[in-house]
N, C-alpha and C positions, 0 to 999 in steps of 0.2 A: 504494500500500500504506500502511495507517495504522500509526502508531507506537504502541507501548505507552507508557503514562504512566510517568514517572520516579517513584521513591520520594518525592523531594522534592515533586513536584506533588501526589501523593496526600496527603502529610502536610499540606501547605498547605490543601488543599481540605477535608479531614475528618480530624481527629485521632483519631477512634475507629474507623477502618476497619482491617481485616486485609489485609495485602498480602504476598504471597509467604511466608505462614506466620508473619509477625511481627505481634504484637498491638500496636496503637497506642492501645489504650484507656487511659483515665486511671483512677486509683484514686478510689473514691467512698466517702464516710463512710456507714456503715450502722448503727452503734450505738456505745454506750460500751463500753469493754473490760470493765468490771465487770458488764455484762449477760450475758456468756457464762460460764456456770457450769461448773466442772470436771466432765467426764463427762456433760454434758447438751447438747442441741441447742437452737438458736434460729433461727427463720426470719426472714430479712430480705428486703427487696425491693431489687434492684440493677438499675436500668434496667427492662427488661420481664421480668426473671427472678426466681423465688423461689429463694433460696440458703439452704442450711442451714450454720450456723456451729457448730463444736464446739471445746471446749478439752480437750486431752488432755495430761497431764503438763506443763501450762503453755503448750503450743503451740496455736495457733489454726489451724483448717482450714476451708475453704469448698468445698462441693460442691453440685451441684444438689439442691434439696429434694424433688423429685418422683421417686419410685421408678418406673422404666420399666415395671415389671410391671403394676401396677394403679393407680398414681397416688398412693399414700400419701405423707404428709409424712415424710421421713427424719429431720427434726429431732426427731420424737417417738419415734425408735427407741432401742434399747439399744446403748450404746457400751462396747466392751471390746477391748483389744489393738489399738487403732488402726482398728477396724472398727465400722461402724454396721449394725445389723440392722433391716430394715424392720419396723415394728410390725404390719403386716397379714399378710404371708406369708413372713417370715424371709429375704428376699433380703439378702445381706450385701455391703457396699461398703467398700473401703479408703479411709480419709480422706486418705491421702497422695497418691493419684493418681486416685481415683474409679472404680477398677477393681472389677468384680464379683468378690468373693473366690472364688467357685466356678468362674469362667470369666474370667480376667483380660483376655481379648481384647475383652470387652464392657465399655465404660466410660460413666460419666456425666460431666457437666462438673465440673471441678476448677479452682479459681481462686486466683490469687495474693492473699495477705493481708499486710497490714502494720498496725502500730499507730503512729499519729502522736498524740503527747500522750495523751489519754484516749480517742481515737476509733479504732475498728477500721475499716479501709478495705479494700475488695475491688475487684479489677480484673476487669471483665467486658466483653468486646467482643461486640456483637451477632453471633450466629452463630459465635463463636469459643470453643472450650473447649480448654484445654491442661493437662496435669498440672503442678502447681506445688508441692505439699507445703505444710507449715504453717510458721508462724513463731512465735517465742517473744518476746512483748512485753517 
């Protein structure tokens, strides 16, 4: 019978894997903090993902940029009350957890964000999405 790998062996082999629901991804610089304007979205590339950044009341949020309905860029949507509305067909997503505002059981990716110096950093593990909320730089 084969043995399962230990968490330590997985971490040593690849620091960006997800193991037992724990993200081992590192934060990556995506843009300068002053590039994300209050109430507007900005698309950035993190690994192989397009991620939409938003600044609301000083907090920065990161969610998948692609609307699951028809593929519109959510960074071009209207932001109000912590929700972004897709510019094509008005699907609405909560910035704090990526949940569809009209049916919260459906979610898009939502990523951890931090500001180091003047840089916004986003944490995305390939194939891993978890609700994270925003941060205030």
